[in-house]
C-alpha positions as CSV (number, residue, x, y, z in Angstrom):
1,M,0.8,-20.4,-2.9
2,V,2.9,-17.0,-2.2
3,K,6.0,-16.6,-4.5
4,Y,9.2,-14.7,-3.6
5,F,12.7,-13.9,-4.6
6,L,15.9,-12.9,-3.0
7,Y,17.9,-9.9,-3.8
8,L,21.1,-8.3,-2.6
9,N,20.4,-6.2,0.7
10,K,22.7,-2.9,0.3
11,L,21.2,-1.7,3.5
12,T,23.5,-4.0,5.8
13,P,27.1,-4.1,6.5
14,D,27.4,-7.5,5.1
15,P,28.1,-7.3,1.4
16,Y,26.9,-10.8,0.7
17,D,23.5,-11.0,2.6
18,Y,20.1,-11.1,0.8
19,A,16.6,-10.0,1.5
20,A,13.3,-11.5,0.4
21,R,10.7,-9.9,-1.4
22,V,7.2,-11.3,-1.8
23,V,5.8,-11.0,-5.4
24,D,2.6,-11.9,-7.3
25,V,0.1,-11.6,-4.4
26,K,-3.5,-11.2,-5.7
27,S,-5.4,-8.6,-4.1
28,H,-9.2,-9.4,-3.1
29,D,-11.8,-7.0,-2.8
30,L,-15.5,-7.0,-1.1
31,E,-16.9,-8.4,-4.7
32,D,-14.4,-11.4,-4.5
33,V,-15.1,-12.2,-0.7
34,I,-18.8,-12.2,-1.4
35,K,-18.3,-14.5,-4.6
36,I,-16.7,-17.0,-2.1
37,M,-19.3,-16.7,0.5
38,T,-22.2,-17.2,-1.9
39,R,-20.6,-19.7,-4.4
40,E,-22.6,-22.9,-5.1
41,G,-23.6,-24.9,-2.1
42,K,-23.6,-21.8,0.1
43,T,-26.9,-20.8,1.7
44,L,-26.2,-16.7,1.6
45,T,-27.4,-14.8,-1.3
46,E,-25.3,-12.0,-2.6
47,E,-27.6,-9.4,-1.2
48,E,-27.4,-11.1,2.3
49,A,-23.7,-11.2,2.2
50,R,-23.4,-7.8,1.1
51,G,-25.8,-6.6,3.8
52,S,-24.1,-8.6,6.4
53,Y,-20.8,-6.8,5.5
54,L,-22.0,-3.5,5.7
55,A,-23.8,-4.3,9.1
56,L,-20.3,-5.3,10.4
57,E,-18.5,-2.3,8.8
58,K,-21.2,0.1,10.4
59,A,-20.7,-1.6,13.8
60,L,-16.8,-1.5,13.8
61,R,-17.2,2.2,12.6
62,E,-19.3,2.9,15.5
63,I,-17.0,1.0,18.1
64,T,-14.1,2.8,16.8
65,E,-15.5,6.3,16.6
66,S,-16.5,5.8,20.3
67,G,-12.9,5.0,21.5
68,G,-13.4,1.3,21.8
69,S,-11.3,-1.5,20.7
70,I,-12.1,-4.3,18.6
71,N,-11.1,-8.1,19.3
72,L,-12.3,-10.3,16.7
73,S,-11.1,-13.6,15.2
74,I,-10.1,-11.6,11.8
75,L,-9.0,-8.3,13.4
76,N,-7.7,-6.5,16.6
77,T,-7.2,-2.9,17.0
78,G,-6.0,-0.8,19.7
79,Y,-4.6,2.7,20.1
80,S,-1.3,4.6,20.8
81,I,0.1,8.0,21.1
82,S,3.7,9.0,19.8
83,G,5.8,11.8,20.5
84,V,7.5,13.5,23.4
85,F,5.9,15.1,26.4
86,Y,7.9,17.3,28.5
87,A,5.4,17.9,31.4
88,D,2.7,15.7,32.9
89,D,-0.1,18.2,32.2
90,E,1.1,19.1,28.5
91,A,-1.5,19.0,25.9
92,L,-1.4,16.7,22.8
93,V,-0.5,19.0,19.9
94,A,-0.9,17.9,16.4
95,G,2.3,17.9,14.3
96,K,4.3,17.1,17.5
97,H,2.2,14.2,18.9
98,A,0.1,11.6,16.9
99,F,-2.8,9.5,17.8
100,N,-2.1,6.2,16.2
101,V,-4.5,3.2,15.4
102,N,-2.9,-0.1,15.9
103,A,-4.5,-3.1,13.9
104,N,-3.2,-6.5,13.6
105,P,-4.7,-9.8,12.3
106,G,-7.0,-11.8,14.6
107,A,-6.4,-15.8,15.2
108,V,-8.3,-16.8,11.9
109,I,-6.0,-14.8,9.7
110,T,-2.8,-15.7,11.7
111,E,-3.7,-19.7,11.8
112,A,-4.7,-19.5,7.9
113,A,-1.2,-18.0,7.1
114,K,0.5,-20.7,8.6
115,K,-0.8,-22.8,5.8
116,I,0.5,-20.9,3.0
117,K,3.2,-22.6,0.8
118,L,6.1,-20.6,-0.2
119,K,7.9,-20.7,-3.5
120,R,11.3,-19.1,-4.4
121,V,11.3,-17.7,-8.0
122,D,13.7,-16.0,-10.4
123,P,13.8,-12.3,-9.7
124,R,14.5,-11.3,-13.2
125,E,11.0,-12.0,-14.3
126,Y,9.4,-9.2,-11.7
127,S,10.3,-6.1,-13.0
128,P,7.6,-3.2,-12.1
129,E,4.9,-2.7,-14.7
130,P,3.1,0.7,-13.9
131,R,0.2,0.6,-16.0
132,K,-2.6,3.1,-14.9
133,I,-2.9,6.0,-12.6
134,T,-6.1,7.6,-11.2
135,D,-6.0,11.1,-9.9
136,I,-8.6,11.1,-7.1
137,S,-9.4,14.9,-7.2
138,S,-9.8,15.3,-10.9
139,D,-11.2,11.7,-11.4
140,T,-9.2,11.3,-14.5
141,I,-7.0,8.4,-15.7
142,N,-3.4,8.5,-17.0
143,E,-3.8,12.5,-17.5
144,L,-3.6,14.6,-14.5
145,L,-1.8,15.0,-11.1
146,T,-3.4,17.2,-8.6
147,P,-0.8,18.6,-5.8
148,G,-1.9,17.9,-2.4
149,S,-4.3,14.9,-3.6
150,M,-4.3,11.3,-3.8
151,A,-3.4,9.2,-6.5
152,C,-3.8,5.5,-7.2
153,L,-1.2,3.7,-9.3
154,K,-2.1,0.2,-10.6
155,G,0.1,-2.5,-12.3
156,N,2.3,-5.5,-11.5
157,N,5.3,-5.7,-9.3
158,L,4.9,-2.2,-8.2
159,S,5.6,-2.5,-4.1
160,F,8.8,-1.2,-3.0
161,D,11.0,-1.2,0.1
162,A,10.2,2.0,2.1
163,T,13.5,1.7,4.2
164,D,15.7,1.5,1.0
165,A,16.7,5.1,-0.2
166,E,16.9,4.1,-3.9
167,E,13.4,2.6,-4.2
168,G,10.3,4.2,-4.6
169,I,8.1,6.4,-6.8
170,Y,9.6,9.2,-8.5
171,L,8.1,12.1,-10.7
172,I,10.4,13.5,-13.2
173,N,9.7,16.7,-15.3
174,D,10.8,17.6,-18.7
175,K,14.0,19.1,-17.5
176,G,15.0,15.8,-15.8
177,A,14.4,17.1,-12.0
178,E,13.1,14.3,-9.8
179,T,10.7,14.5,-7.0
180,K,10.3,11.4,-4.8
181,I,7.0,10.3,-3.4
182,T,7.4,10.2,0.4
183,Q,4.0,9.9,1.6
184,V,2.4,6.5,0.7
185,A,-1.0,5.2,2.1
186,L,-1.0,1.7,0.3
187,N,2.2,-0.2,-0.9
188,K,1.0,-3.5,-2.6
189,P,2.5,-5.4,-5.8
190,S,-0.8,-4.3,-7.6
191,E,-1.7,-0.9,-6.1
192,I,0.3,2.0,-4.6
193,I,-1.7,4.8,-3.0
194,F,0.1,8.0,-2.5
195,L,-0.3,11.7,-1.9
196,V,0.8,14.0,-4.9
197,P,3.4,16.4,-3.0
198,A,1.6,19.8,-2.4
199,P,4.8,21.7,-3.6
200,L,4.7,20.3,-7.1
201,K,5.0,22.9,-9.8
202,P,2.9,22.9,-12.9
203,G,4.2,20.8,-16.0
204,S,4.6,17.6,-17.7
205,Y,5.8,14.8,-15.7
206,A,6.9,11.1,-16.1
207,L,6.2,8.6,-13.5
208,E,8.9,5.9,-12.8
209,V,8.5,3.1,-10.2
210,R,12.1,2.0,-8.9
211,N,12.2,-1.2,-7.0
212,R,15.0,-3.8,-6.3
213,S,15.0,-7.1,-8.5
214,Y,18.1,-9.4,-7.9
215,K,21.4,-7.3,-7.6
216,E,20.2,-4.0,-9.0
217,N,17.4,-1.6,-8.8
218,I,14.8,-1.8,-11.5
219,A,13.1,1.4,-13.0
220,A,10.1,1.3,-15.1
221,R,8.0,4.3,-16.3
222,L,4.3,4.6,-16.8
223,K,3.8,5.1,-20.8
224,H,1.6,8.2,-20.2
225,T,2.9,11.7,-19.4
226,L,1.1,13.3,-16.6
227,T,0.2,17.0,-16.4
228,V,0.2,19.0,-13.3
229,R,-1.7,22.4,-13.9
């Protein structure tokens, strides 16, 4: 079952229309998948399942590195190049043009998704709850932020609408000045991975998650103060 709530959409001309947000989606990692593959009654051992996954991962990496696309029942990939060219012999330039990997779910995933049951819930119950942030560069938890490095925030109801200017993750220094996170690699209810802005100055910062619940933006802060050295 997938739960969702409706909130007032301020991005459209109609002052009375609502948009939907999915909440409480449980994230499953490799360990969860292996448990399902090897649970009672299955013939695979955990070692065999892990080995099969790693072999598949290696094969997909090799195909991709060679420039090939993937066409499987769980995943389809392809490539595109974005940016404007002004001559038929113009070279691809980083920053001006981009080479993109496009990935879409395969038939097994799309067919399985059709069987999901939906349930509308009360949006007031789903304010963001940031609990733990890991600074990848320093390998510290709830302590440091390294400018130019990735950070991983975990908690509940964290995901936000990137198209809404009022939503997102903000770093607030001890003088109240705000820096909005603009580069986000993963935006899920339980986990957000983002790039700490390189120009961020040394000091103490509060981290605040803002997303929309019902008619208003709801803001919630991480309980720990973070330090930028």
